[in-house]
C-alpha positions in Angstrom: -36.7 -8.1 68.8 -34.0 -9.1 66.6 -35.2 -12.4 65.1 -38.0 -11.3 62.8 -40.9 -13.1 64.5 -44.4 -11.7 64.5 -45.1 -9.7 67.8 -46.9 -11.9 70.5 -45.6 -15.1 69.3 -44.9 -17.9 71.5 -41.8 -17.4 73.4 -41.5 -13.8 72.4 -41.5 -10.9 74.7 -42.3 -7.3 73.0 -41.1 -4.1 74.8 -42.1 -0.8 73.4 -40.3 2.2 74.5 -41.3 5.6 73.3 -39.2 8.6 74.1 -40.4 12.2 73.2 -37.4 14.3 73.7 -39.3 17.4 73.0 -41.6 17.3 76.1 -40.8 17.4 79.6 -41.8 14.2 81.7 -45.2 14.7 83.5 -43.7 13.6 86.8 -40.1 14.5 87.0 -38.2 12.0 89.5 -37.1 13.3 92.7 -33.6 13.0 93.9 -32.7 9.6 95.1 -30.2 9.3 98.0 -27.5 6.7 97.9 -25.0 5.5 95.4 -26.9 6.1 92.3 -25.5 9.6 91.4 -22.1 8.5 92.1 -22.6 5.5 89.8 -23.9 7.6 86.9 -21.1 10.3 87.6 -18.5 7.5 87.2 -20.1 5.8 84.2 -20.1 9.2 82.5 -16.4 9.8 83.2 -15.6 6.4 82.0 -17.4 6.9 78.7 -15.8 10.4 78.3 -12.4 8.8 78.7 -12.9 6.1 76.1 -14.4 8.7 73.9 -11.4 10.8 74.2 -8.9 7.9 73.4 -11.0 6.9 70.5 -10.7 10.5 69.2 -7.2 10.7 69.9 -6.3 7.6 67.9 -8.5 8.7 65.0 -6.8 12.1 64.8 -3.3 10.3 64.6 -2.0 10.5 68.1 0.7 7.9 68.7 0.1 5.5 71.7 2.9 5.7 74.2 4.0 2.1 73.6 4.2 2.9 69.8 6.3 5.9 70.5 8.7 3.7 72.6 9.3 1.5 69.5 10.8 4.3 67.5 14.5 4.5 67.7 16.8 7.0 66.2 19.4 5.2 64.1 22.5 6.7 63.1 26.2 5.4 62.5 29.0 6.4 65.0 30.6 9.6 63.5 32.7 12.5 64.7 35.2 12.3 67.7 32.8 11.4 70.6 33.7 8.6 72.7 31.2 6.1 73.5 30.9 3.3 76.3 29.5 0.0 75.7 30.5 -3.7 75.9 31.9 -6.2 73.1 31.3 -9.9 72.4 32.8 -11.7 69.4 31.7 -14.0 66.6 33.1 -15.4 63.2 31.6 -14.5 59.8 33.1 -17.8 58.4 34.6 -15.8 55.7 31.4 -14.2 54.5 31.2 -10.3 53.8 28.3 -9.6 56.2 25.3 -7.6 55.5 27.4 -4.7 54.1 27.7 -7.0 50.9 31.7 -7.0 51.2 33.3 -9.5 48.7 35.0 -11.0 51.7 36.3 -10.3 55.1 39.3 -7.8 55.4 42.6 -9.5 54.9 43.4 -8.6 58.5 40.2 -10.2 59.8 39.5 -7.0 62.1 35.8 -6.3 61.6 32.8 -5.5 63.8 29.0 -6.0 63.5 26.7 -3.1 65.0 23.4 -3.3 66.3 20.4 -2.0 64.2 20.5 1.4 66.0 24.3 2.1 64.9 24.2 0.1 61.6 21.3 2.5 60.6 20.0 0.2 57.7 23.4 0.3 56.0 24.6 3.8 56.7 27.7 2.7 58.8 28.8 0.3 56.2 32.6 1.0 55.2 33.4 3.0 58.2 35.9 2.3 60.9 36.0 2.3 64.6 38.7 2.4 67.3 37.6 0.1 70.3 39.5 -0.1 73.4 39.2 -2.9 75.9 41.1 -4.2 79.0 44.2 -5.2 76.9 44.4 -2.3 74.3 42.9 -0.8 71.1 42.1 -2.2 67.9 40.7 -0.5 64.7 37.9 -2.5 62.9 36.0 -2.0 59.7 32.1 -1.9 60.0 31.1 -4.8 57.9 28.0 -6.6 59.5 24.8 -6.3 61.4 24.1 -7.9 65.0 20.2 -7.9 65.0 20.2 -8.7 68.6 22.7 -6.1 69.8 21.5 -2.9 71.4 23.2 0.4 71.0 26.6 0.2 72.6 27.2 -3.6 72.1 29.8 -4.2 69.5 30.2 -8.0 68.1 33.9 -8.0 67.0 35.4 -10.8 65.0 37.3 -13.1 67.1 40.7 -11.8 66.0 39.7 -8.3 66.9 38.4 -9.2 70.4 41.7 -11.0 71.1 43.4 -7.6 70.5 41.4 -6.1 73.3 40.7 -8.8 75.9 41.1 -12.6 76.7 38.5 -14.4 74.6 37.8 -16.6 77.6 35.9 -13.5 79.1 33.4 -13.5 76.2 32.0 -10.1 77.2 34.1 -7.2 78.2 33.5 -3.4 78.7 34.9 -1.1 76.1 35.0 2.4 74.9 34.8 3.3 71.0 34.8 6.0 68.6 34.5 6.5 65.0 37.7 7.1 62.9 37.6 10.2 60.9 39.4 10.0 57.5 41.2 6.7 58.1 44.1 5.7 55.7 42.7 4.3 52.6 43.9 1.1 51.3 43.5 1.7 47.6 41.2 4.0 45.3 37.4 3.6 45.1 35.9 0.6 43.7 32.6 0.3 42.2 30.4 -2.9 41.7 27.1 -3.2 39.5 25.0 -5.6 41.2 24.1 -8.9 39.4 20.6 -8.5 37.5 21.2 -4.8 36.9 20.3 -3.5 33.3 19.6 -0.2 31.7 16.3 -0.6 33.3 17.4 -1.3 37.0 20.5 0.0 38.6 22.4 -0.8 41.7 25.8 -0.1 42.7 28.2 -0.8 45.6 31.0 1.6 46.5 34.2 0.3 48.2 37.2 1.6 49.8 35.5 5.0 50.9 37.0 5.3 54.5 34.2 7.2 56.0 30.5 6.5 56.0 28.7 7.6 52.8 26.0 10.2 52.6 25.1 10.2 48.9 25.7 8.4 45.7 24.4 10.0 42.3 24.6 8.8 39.1 24.2 9.9 35.3 24.4 8.5 31.9 27.7 9.5 30.3 29.4 12.9 31.4 26.6 15.3 30.8 23.0 15.6 32.0 21.3 15.8 35.5 22.3 13.9 38.4 20.0 11.3 39.7 19.9 10.4 43.4 20.1 6.8 44.4 18.6 5.1 47.4 20.8 3.2 49.8 19.5 -0.3 50.7 20.3 -2.0 54.0 22.7 -4.5 52.3 24.8 -1.6 51.1 24.0 -1.1 47.3 22.6 2.1 46.0 19.7 1.6 44.0 17.9 3.6 41.2 14.7 1.3 40.4 14.0 3.1 37.0 17.4 2.4 35.8 20.2 4.8 34.8 20.7 3.7 31.1 23.0 1.4 29.4 26.2 3.3 30.7 29.0 4.0 30.8 28.1 6.2 33.8 29.4 9.0 35.9 29.0 8.4 39.7 29.4 11.2 42.3 30.2 10.0 45.7 29.7 12.1 48.9 30.7 11.0 52.7 29.3 12.4 55.8 32.4 14.7 56.4 32.0 16.7 53.0 34.5 14.9 50.8 32.9 14.4 47.3 34.5 12.9 44.2 33.3 12.1 40.6 34.2 9.1 38.7 33.5 8.7 35.2 33.5 5.5 32.9 31.8 3.1 35.1 30.5 0.3 32.8 27.3 -1.9 32.9 29.1 -4.9 33.8 27.3 -6.7 36.5 29.2 -8.8 38.9 32.7 -7.3 38.2 34.5 -4.9 40.5 35.8 -1.8 38.7 38.8 -0.3 40.3 39.2 3.6 39.9 42.2 5.6 40.2 40.5 8.1 42.6 40.7 8.2 46.3 37.9 9.6 48.4 40.2 11.9 50.1 44.1 12.3 50.5 45.5 12.5 54.0 45.3 16.0 55.4 42.9 17.1 52.8 39.2 18.2 53.4 37.8 17.8 49.7 39.0 16.0 46.6 37.5 16.2 43.2 38.5 14.4 40.2 37.2 12.7 37.1 39.5 9.9 35.6 37.9 6.9 34.2 37.7 3.6 36.0 39.1 0.3 34.8 37.3 -3.0 35.2 38.8 -6.3 36.4 36.8 -9.7 37.2 35.9 -9.9 40.8 38.1 -12.7 42.4 35.5 -13.3 45.1 31.9 -12.4 44.2 29.1 -11.7 46.8 25.8 -13.6 46.5 23.1 -11.9 44.6 21.3 -11.4 47.9 22.5 -9.9 51.1 24.7 -12.3 53.2 22.3 -14.0 55.7 22.3 -12.9 59.5 25.2 -14.3 61.5 24.6 -17.5 63.8 23.4 -16.1 67.2 25.4 -19.0 68.7 28.6 -17.2 67.7 27.4 -14.2 69.8 28.3 -14.5 73.6 25.7 -14.0 76.3 24.9 -10.3 76.4 23.8 -10.4 80.0 26.5 -12.9 81.3 29.2 -11.9 83.9 32.2 -10.1 82.5 34.3 -12.8 84.0 34.0 -16.5 83.3 33.4 -18.8 80.2 31.6 -17.3 77.3 28.2 -18.8 76.7 25.8 -18.7 73.8 22.1 -17.6 73.3 19.4 -18.6 71.1 18.0 -16.2 68.5 15.8 -13.5 69.6 13.2 -11.6 67.5 14.3 -8.1 66.3 10.7 -6.6 66.5 9.0 -5.9 69.6 5.3 -5.7 70.2 3.4 -3.7 72.8 1.8 -6.2 75.2 
């Protein structure tokens, strides 16, 4: 009885059940032939399975569908050759999710899917991409949220170097470029809004993907590690002081350089005289000061918005034929 009414009231039904678990029943029931034992055994089995699943979830076990959502994200590195497919798009002059000030002068760039973009770890690296017509070298500048591993979204100009654009989608091979020629020394850009209490810096012209960026106030004291954001700035949320700073930059192949004299000048590109490496050398270490110059093209204070999916050719289309477009697709997947 659950409604709180008095026993024996109109419309009520009282059932009193007394169980004495310490005394055996006076008349034990005899075995009953038929389906009853089978049904009881089945019920016990189902109950045990349910309890086992509950205990597994409570103990931290990962359901199979959740485990399937976990992907290892890493940029292409080394000399391995990968196979995949390529489409093309136009960034409309924007610098992509890597927060470049603008597209490279030759307009040869690429966007990678989340697993190879790796939350910004691929930014600033280069790939050699080979298609039906030849090979092109492209700067990793952007993320393609709807692209799976092996699907490269090239600039229109880069795609035209390896295939006829009318094809829209072509098979390719690609590999990372180790120690590509550097166009100029390292550049440093303190993000808008930075102060002695919040530090964010972007490194340019490093050639290989970066592994770590460390900063310290002046030229002495302990190095402090920064955290890479997916829009390619290196962040120290508690700030690094008023500056000037020393910045130590390390790439994935072991090159490491230190540049001193980086000033707290948000929104300006500071060009050093230090290159990340020289051709044929394994490491480089130097400490010359950096000089500042106003940025000719300043990126927005927030990362470049995702590219228009309409610029991306249909991923599942035939290799031959007129390229088509596809509507945006969610980047998250839920187990159903």
